[in-house]
C-alpha positions as CSV (number, residue, x, y, z in Angstrom):
1,M,-35.7,-41.0,27.7
2,S,-38.3,-42.0,24.5
3,T,-38.3,-45.7,23.4
4,E,-39.4,-44.3,19.9
5,P,-36.5,-44.6,17.1
6,R,-34.9,-41.3,15.9
7,P,-36.2,-39.9,12.6
8,R,-33.9,-40.2,10.0
9,P,-32.4,-37.0,8.5
10,P,-33.8,-36.7,4.9
11,A,-31.5,-38.0,2.6
12,R,-30.0,-35.6,-0.5
13,D,-32.1,-36.2,-3.5
14,R,-31.1,-36.2,-6.8
15,D,-31.4,-32.1,-7.9
16,H,-28.7,-32.0,-5.3
17,R,-26.5,-34.2,-7.3
18,V,-27.6,-33.0,-10.8
19,T,-27.0,-29.5,-8.8
20,V,-23.1,-30.3,-8.1
21,I,-22.5,-32.0,-11.5
22,A,-23.9,-28.8,-13.3
23,A,-22.0,-26.3,-11.1
24,L,-18.4,-28.6,-11.9
25,L,-19.3,-28.5,-15.6
26,L,-19.7,-24.9,-15.0
27,A,-16.6,-24.0,-13.7
28,A,-14.3,-26.6,-15.6
29,S,-16.1,-24.6,-18.8
30,A,-15.5,-21.3,-17.4
31,A,-11.7,-22.4,-16.8
32,A,-10.8,-23.8,-20.4
33,L,-12.8,-20.3,-21.6
34,A,-10.3,-18.7,-19.4
35,Y,-7.5,-20.2,-20.1
36,V,-8.2,-19.9,-24.0
37,L,-9.0,-16.4,-23.8
38,L,-5.9,-15.3,-21.7
39,G,-3.7,-16.9,-24.3
40,G,-2.8,-20.4,-22.9
41,H,-1.2,-22.9,-25.2
42,H,0.5,-21.0,-28.8
43,G,1.6,-23.4,-31.2
44,P,0.8,-26.6,-32.7
45,V,1.5,-29.7,-30.9
46,E,3.8,-31.9,-32.5
47,C,3.8,-35.3,-32.1
48,E,7.3,-37.5,-32.3
49,S,6.2,-38.7,-35.4
50,D,6.1,-35.5,-36.9
51,A,9.5,-34.6,-36.1
52,D,10.6,-37.0,-38.0
53,A,8.5,-36.4,-41.1
54,P,10.0,-34.7,-44.3
55,S,8.6,-30.5,-44.7
56,R,5.4,-30.6,-45.7
57,A,5.9,-26.5,-47.0
58,V,5.9,-26.3,-51.2
59,P,9.2,-25.6,-52.4
60,A,9.5,-21.9,-54.2
């Protein structure tokens, strides 16, 4: 048995972290694009306050 300390394994560098973050952002943007292109949300988003508001239609 050797009395020398074991060499430490190389730590993951900053480039690896940047690559992981870039891959996650790419996956999120691809998912958002697929959602929009496949017809995700169709109608306008309505708030509770919009339900009580008078109609904005122009009278004919």
